[in-house]
C-alpha positions as CSV (number, residue, x, y, z in Angstrom):
1,X,105.9,130.2,87.2
2,X,107.5,131.7,90.0
3,X,106.2,133.2,93.4
4,X,107.5,136.9,94.1
5,X,109.8,136.6,97.0
6,X,111.1,133.3,96.7
7,X,114.8,132.8,96.8
8,X,116.9,129.9,95.9
9,X,117.7,127.2,98.6
10,X,120.7,126.5,100.3
11,X,121.4,123.6,102.4
12,X,124.0,122.3,104.6
13,X,122.3,119.0,105.4
14,X,124.1,115.5,105.5
15,X,122.7,113.8,102.2
16,X,123.0,110.4,100.7
17,X,121.8,109.5,97.2
18,X,120.4,111.8,94.3
19,X,117.5,111.9,91.7
20,X,119.4,109.2,89.4
21,X,119.9,106.9,92.4
22,X,118.0,104.3,94.3
23,X,119.2,103.7,97.9
24,X,119.7,99.9,99.4
25,X,118.0,99.6,102.7
26,X,121.7,99.1,104.6
27,X,122.9,102.0,103.6
28,X,119.7,104.0,104.9
29,X,120.0,102.1,107.9
30,X,123.8,103.2,108.2
31,X,123.1,106.8,107.2
32,X,120.4,107.4,110.2
33,X,122.5,105.4,112.6
34,X,125.4,107.7,111.7
35,X,123.4,111.1,112.0
36,X,121.6,110.0,115.4
37,X,124.8,108.9,116.9
38,X,125.9,112.8,116.7
39,X,122.6,113.8,118.6
40,X,122.6,114.0,122.4
41,X,120.1,111.8,123.3
42,X,121.2,109.9,126.4
43,X,118.5,110.2,129.2
44,X,116.4,112.5,127.2
45,X,112.8,112.2,125.5
46,X,112.7,112.0,121.9
47,X,109.1,112.8,120.0
48,X,109.2,111.2,116.1
49,X,106.9,113.0,113.8
50,X,105.9,110.8,111.0
51,X,103.2,111.3,108.0
52,X,99.9,109.4,107.4
53,X,99.4,107.0,104.8
54,X,98.2,109.6,102.2
55,X,102.6,110.1,101.7
56,X,104.5,107.3,100.4
57,X,108.0,106.4,101.8
58,X,109.2,103.1,103.2
59,X,108.4,104.1,106.6
60,X,109.0,100.8,108.5
61,X,112.5,101.0,107.3
62,X,112.9,104.6,108.5
63,X,111.1,104.2,111.7
64,X,113.3,100.9,112.7
65,X,116.3,102.8,111.6
66,X,115.3,105.6,114.0
67,X,114.2,103.4,116.9
68,X,117.3,101.2,116.7
69,X,119.5,104.2,117.0
70,X,117.7,105.6,119.8
71,X,116.2,102.7,121.9
72,X,118.4,102.5,124.8
73,X,119.4,105.8,124.8
74,X,116.6,108.0,125.4
75,X,114.2,108.1,128.6
76,X,110.9,108.1,126.3
77,X,110.0,107.6,122.7
78,X,106.8,108.7,121.3
79,X,105.8,108.6,117.7
80,X,103.3,111.3,116.7
81,X,101.6,110.4,113.3
82,X,101.2,114.1,111.9
83,X,97.4,114.0,110.5
84,X,97.0,117.6,109.8
85,X,93.2,117.5,109.6
86,X,93.1,113.7,108.1
87,X,91.3,110.8,109.7
88,X,92.6,109.1,112.7
89,X,94.5,105.7,111.8
90,X,93.1,102.4,113.5
91,X,95.5,100.4,115.2
92,X,95.4,97.9,112.0
93,X,96.1,100.9,109.5
94,X,99.0,101.9,112.1
95,X,100.6,98.5,112.1
96,X,100.6,98.3,108.6
97,X,101.7,101.9,108.1
98,X,104.8,101.7,110.6
99,X,105.6,98.0,110.1
100,X,104.5,95.7,113.2
101,X,101.9,93.1,113.6
102,X,98.7,94.3,115.0
103,X,98.7,94.5,118.6
104,X,102.6,93.8,118.7
105,X,103.9,97.3,118.8
106,X,106.2,96.5,122.0
107,X,107.5,93.4,120.2
108,X,108.6,95.0,117.3
109,X,109.6,98.6,118.6
110,X,110.3,98.1,122.5
111,X,109.6,100.9,124.8
112,X,107.8,103.2,121.9
113,X,104.4,104.7,121.9
114,X,102.3,105.6,119.0
115,X,99.8,108.8,119.0
116,X,97.4,109.8,116.5
117,X,97.7,113.6,116.2
118,X,93.9,114.5,117.8
119,X,93.3,117.8,116.0
120,X,89.7,117.7,117.1
121,X,90.7,117.6,120.8
122,X,91.3,121.3,122.3
123,X,93.1,119.7,125.1
124,X,95.8,118.3,122.6
125,X,97.4,121.7,122.0
126,X,99.6,123.9,123.7
127,X,100.8,127.8,122.5
128,X,104.3,128.5,121.9
129,X,103.9,131.8,121.1
130,X,102.2,134.3,118.5
131,X,102.9,135.8,115.4
132,X,101.7,139.4,115.2
133,X,99.1,140.6,112.3
134,X,102.2,142.9,111.3
135,X,104.7,140.1,110.9
136,X,102.0,137.8,109.1
137,X,101.3,140.7,106.7
138,X,105.3,141.2,106.2
139,X,105.4,136.9,105.9
140,X,102.5,137.0,103.6
141,X,103.7,139.7,101.3
142,X,100.6,141.8,102.2
143,X,97.9,139.2,101.5
144,X,97.0,138.6,105.2
145,X,97.0,140.7,108.3
146,X,95.7,139.3,111.5
147,X,97.5,137.6,114.5
148,X,98.0,133.8,114.8
149,X,98.2,132.2,118.1
150,X,100.8,129.0,117.5
151,X,99.5,126.4,118.9
152,X,100.6,122.6,118.2
153,X,100.4,119.3,120.0
154,X,101.5,119.4,123.4
155,X,103.6,115.9,122.7
156,X,106.1,117.8,121.0
157,X,106.7,120.2,123.3
158,X,106.8,118.0,126.2
159,X,109.6,116.0,124.9
160,X,113.4,117.3,124.6
161,X,114.0,116.3,121.1
162,X,111.9,116.3,117.8
163,X,112.7,114.4,114.8
164,X,110.6,114.7,111.7
165,X,110.7,111.6,109.6
166,X,108.8,112.0,106.0
167,X,109.0,112.5,102.3
168,X,109.3,115.4,100.2
169,X,106.9,116.2,97.1
170,X,105.8,119.0,95.3
171,X,102.9,120.7,97.1
172,X,99.9,122.9,96.3
173,X,100.0,125.1,99.2
174,X,104.0,125.2,100.3
175,X,105.6,124.5,97.1
176,X,107.4,121.5,98.2
177,X,106.2,119.5,101.3
178,X,108.1,118.1,104.1
179,X,110.6,119.8,106.8
180,X,108.7,121.9,109.5
181,X,105.4,121.3,107.6
182,X,105.1,118.3,109.6
183,X,104.7,120.6,112.5
184,X,102.5,122.9,111.0
185,X,100.2,122.1,109.7
186,X,100.8,118.5,110.4
187,X,100.2,118.8,114.5
188,X,99.1,122.3,114.7
189,X,95.6,124.0,115.6
190,X,92.8,124.3,112.9
191,X,93.4,128.0,113.0
192,X,96.9,127.8,111.8
193,X,96.1,124.9,109.2
194,X,93.4,127.4,108.2
195,X,95.9,130.5,107.8
196,X,98.7,128.6,106.2
197,X,96.4,126.9,103.5
198,X,94.3,130.4,102.7
199,X,97.4,131.8,102.0
200,X,98.7,129.1,99.6
201,X,95.1,129.5,97.9
202,X,95.5,133.5,97.7
203,X,98.7,132.9,96.0
204,X,97.0,130.1,93.9
205,X,98.0,126.3,93.6
206,X,99.0,126.4,89.8
207,X,101.3,129.3,91.0
208,X,102.9,127.5,94.2
209,X,103.2,124.1,93.5
210,X,106.6,122.7,92.8
211,X,108.2,126.4,93.4
212,X,111.5,125.8,94.7
213,X,112.8,128.0,97.7
214,X,111.1,129.9,100.6
215,X,107.6,130.5,99.5
216,X,105.6,132.6,101.7
217,X,103.7,129.8,103.1
218,X,107.1,128.1,103.8
219,X,108.5,131.3,105.3
220,X,105.1,131.6,107.6
221,X,105.4,127.9,108.4
222,X,109.3,128.2,109.5
223,X,108.7,131.3,111.6
224,X,105.8,129.0,113.5
225,X,108.4,126.4,113.8
226,X,111.3,128.8,115.4
227,X,108.8,129.3,118.4
228,X,109.1,125.6,119.1
229,X,111.0,124.9,122.3
230,X,113.6,121.9,122.1
231,X,115.7,120.6,119.4
232,X,114.5,120.1,116.2
233,X,115.9,117.6,113.3
234,X,114.5,116.1,110.3
235,X,114.9,112.9,107.8
236,X,113.8,114.2,105.0
237,X,113.4,111.8,102.0
238,X,112.8,111.6,98.5
239,X,110.6,108.4,97.6
240,X,110.5,106.9,94.1
241,X,107.0,107.5,93.2
242,X,104.8,104.2,92.9
243,X,108.0,101.9,94.3
244,X,108.6,102.6,97.8
245,X,112.3,102.9,97.1
246,X,114.1,106.0,98.0
247,X,116.3,108.2,95.6
248,X,117.9,110.3,98.6
249,X,117.7,110.9,102.1
250,X,119.0,114.0,104.1
251,X,119.6,114.8,107.7
252,X,120.0,118.0,109.3
253,X,117.8,121.1,111.0
254,X,114.2,120.9,109.2
255,X,115.0,123.9,107.3
256,X,118.4,122.4,105.9
257,X,117.3,118.8,105.3
258,X,114.1,120.1,103.8
259,X,116.1,122.2,101.7
260,X,118.3,119.1,100.2
261,X,115.5,116.9,99.5
262,X,113.5,119.6,97.7
263,X,116.4,119.7,95.7
264,X,116.1,116.2,94.7
265,X,112.5,116.1,94.6
266,X,112.4,119.0,92.0
267,X,114.2,116.7,89.4
268,X,112.7,113.6,90.2
269,X,109.0,114.3,90.6
270,X,108.3,116.9,88.0
271,X,107.5,115.8,84.4
272,X,107.7,118.6,81.7
273,X,105.5,118.5,78.5
274,X,106.4,120.4,75.7
275,X,102.7,121.5,75.0
276,X,99.5,121.3,76.9
277,X,97.0,118.6,76.8
278,X,93.1,118.9,76.4
279,X,92.3,115.9,78.6
280,X,93.7,114.3,81.6
281,X,92.7,110.9,83.0
282,X,94.0,111.0,86.7
283,X,93.9,107.3,88.1
284,X,93.6,108.1,92.0
285,X,95.3,105.3,93.8
286,X,93.6,103.7,96.8
287,X,95.8,105.4,99.5
288,X,93.5,108.9,98.9
289,X,90.3,107.7,100.7
290,X,88.1,110.8,99.9
291,X,88.2,113.7,97.3
292,X,89.9,115.9,100.3
293,X,92.9,113.9,99.7
294,X,92.4,112.4,96.3
295,X,92.2,115.9,94.8
296,X,96.1,115.9,94.5
297,X,95.2,114.2,91.4
298,X,94.0,117.4,89.8
299,X,96.5,119.6,91.7
300,X,99.4,117.9,90.1
301,X,98.2,118.0,86.4
302,X,96.4,121.2,86.5
303,X,99.2,123.2,84.9
304,X,99.4,121.2,81.5
305,X,96.0,121.1,80.6
306,X,94.9,123.7,77.9
307,X,92.3,126.4,78.4
308,X,88.9,124.9,77.9
309,X,90.4,121.4,78.8
310,X,89.4,118.7,81.2
311,X,90.6,116.8,84.1
312,X,88.9,113.2,84.8
313,X,89.6,112.0,88.5
314,X,89.1,108.2,88.3
315,X,88.7,106.8,91.6
316,X,85.6,104.4,91.6
317,X,86.9,103.4,95.6
318,X,85.9,107.2,96.6
319,X,82.6,107.4,97.8
320,X,82.6,110.7,99.4
321,X,83.7,114.4,99.3
322,X,85.5,114.7,102.8
323,X,83.9,112.8,106.1
324,X,86.1,115.3,108.1
325,X,85.1,118.5,106.2
326,X,81.3,118.4,105.7
327,X,81.1,122.0,104.8
328,X,82.7,121.5,101.5
329,X,79.7,120.0,100.4
330,X,77.6,123.3,101.6
331,X,79.9,126.1,99.5
332,X,81.0,123.7,96.6
333,X,84.1,124.0,94.6
334,X,84.9,127.3,93.3
335,X,88.0,129.5,91.9
336,X,89.7,131.7,94.2
337,X,88.0,134.9,93.1
338,X,84.6,133.6,93.6
339,X,85.7,133.7,97.2
340,X,87.7,136.7,97.3
341,X,85.3,138.7,95.5
342,X,82.3,137.8,97.5
343,X,84.4,137.9,101.0
344,X,81.3,139.4,103.2
345,X,79.8,136.2,102.3
346,X,82.4,133.4,103.0
347,X,85.1,135.4,105.4
348,X,83.3,133.0,108.0
349,X,83.8,129.7,106.4
350,X,87.2,127.8,107.6
351,X,89.6,128.9,105.6
352,X,90.8,125.8,105.0
353,X,87.7,124.3,103.6
354,X,88.2,127.6,101.0
355,X,91.6,126.7,100.2
356,X,90.8,122.9,99.4
357,X,87.6,124.1,97.4
358,X,89.9,126.3,95.0
359,X,92.6,123.6,94.6
360,X,90.3,121.4,93.3
361,X,88.4,123.8,90.9
362,X,91.6,125.6,89.8
363,X,92.1,128.8,87.9
364,X,89.2,131.2,87.1
365,X,87.8,134.5,87.4
366,X,84.3,136.0,89.1
367,X,82.5,139.2,88.7
368,X,78.9,140.0,89.3
369,X,78.1,140.4,85.8
370,X,79.4,137.2,84.3
371,X,79.7,135.0,87.2
372,X,82.2,132.3,87.6
373,X,84.1,131.0,84.9
374,X,86.8,128.6,85.4
375,X,89.6,127.5,83.0
376,X,89.2,123.7,82.9
377,X,86.7,121.2,83.7
378,X,86.8,119.0,86.6
379,X,85.0,115.8,85.9
380,X,85.0,113.1,88.9
381,X,84.6,109.6,87.9
382,X,83.9,108.0,91.6
383,X,81.9,106.2,93.9
384,X,80.3,109.5,94.9
385,X,76.6,109.7,93.6
386,X,76.0,112.1,90.7
387,X,73.9,114.3,92.6
388,X,76.4,115.0,95.2
389,X,79.1,115.7,92.5
390,X,76.9,118.0,90.5
391,X,75.7,120.1,93.9
392,X,79.4,120.4,94.5
393,X,79.9,122.2,91.4
394,X,81.9,119.8,89.6
395,X,80.9,117.6,86.6
396,X,80.1,113.7,86.8
397,X,81.2,110.6,84.8
398,X,80.0,107.2,85.6
399,X,83.2,105.5,86.7
400,X,82.0,102.4,84.5
401,X,82.1,104.4,81.3
402,X,85.7,104.7,81.8
403,X,88.0,103.2,79.0
404,X,91.6,103.5,80.3
405,X,92.8,101.7,77.2
406,X,91.0,104.3,75.0
407,X,92.1,107.2,77.0
408,X,95.7,106.2,76.5
409,X,95.4,105.9,72.5
410,X,94.0,109.6,72.4
411,X,96.8,111.9,71.2
412,X,95.1,114.9,72.7
413,X,94.9,113.1,76.0
414,X,97.3,112.2,79.2
415,X,96.8,109.3,81.5
416,X,98.2,109.7,84.7
417,X,98.6,106.3,86.5
418,X,99.0,106.5,90.7
419,X,98.4,110.2,90.1
420,X,98.7,112.8,92.9
421,X,102.8,112.6,93.7
422,X,104.4,113.6,90.0
423,X,103.9,117.4,89.1
424,X,103.3,117.9,85.1
425,X,104.2,121.4,84.1
426,X,105.1,123.0,80.7
427,X,108.6,123.7,79.7
């Protein structure tokens, strides 16, 4: 699979590790210290962007290394959690996520302030410029034509230097996550998020996910990031899925370090099958607290499911579709063409909600005569009530009826533990 206009990546980033390696913490600390020693930080303010708990990496190790290299040099140090439109993290969650005892931030990270990205508060944002309708048309290869006011969390603009710290994985919207994605959509206004996610949906998740190089969505994100004042760097890492260890770490501009990490992720986070499977059981880890985030268990396996097959998302701990995006329950889950071919009806719905809907429902077609016809069946075996699941246009299975061992012995089935990070594709 490929996306029109994608070109191979090149990177001038500094990098340690590789697809067949596991880094020890000491080497990671040394690498971070060496890279930050070359950045002019003395007397300047530093904003560090980090992921929330839905992204896997040894964040306490990385953050402590950055803090050790910056503390005593910078005039101000702020950590901003790039929530996108996810729920805010509580103090106990932040403490566990960042590596300090609750209420003891100052003792572990002296002089450091931690903020959630308050995407729901318009006062959080400031504009750094505009992407014109003509330019968006060019970046999107004609798929979207409208201006975009590029607004992001003012904390980034109010610091001299920004360092992005986070992992890179195959991603359903942009190809591979990480890099400037922590700015847009990570700490961006909802409109920027809606535009980028809907552009990805128009291309389709199954086509763009795991695509190397500069996809149209990555081009849009990089264009928006180029408008941000101040210096930008990134520490992009490749985590060993399910263990918290690191295969690799890269440092440089967000564009360079992302490209270097994505090259490694493409070799470590993609599993290839020789033939499609009839059924998939995706076991969703507890770090995904609702179906808005847990849907990654579908995105990452859709490419290997046979036509007419089934994906079961097994997550007894998930009890809601999305707390932060209730309109998903109003529109339900549908394929892309269901919305595109009824655009007069859906154009006013938040585009990010439309994108999430199509990503979880997968490939399909729609026309007035035959209605909607989706390629695979999506079944939720969760704590979400059956009536809610069926109203959202998905199939329901009582999670108590899921026998993981029986699934594992079925030759036509694939069982994916810790689903949501590793991408499955056909050779």
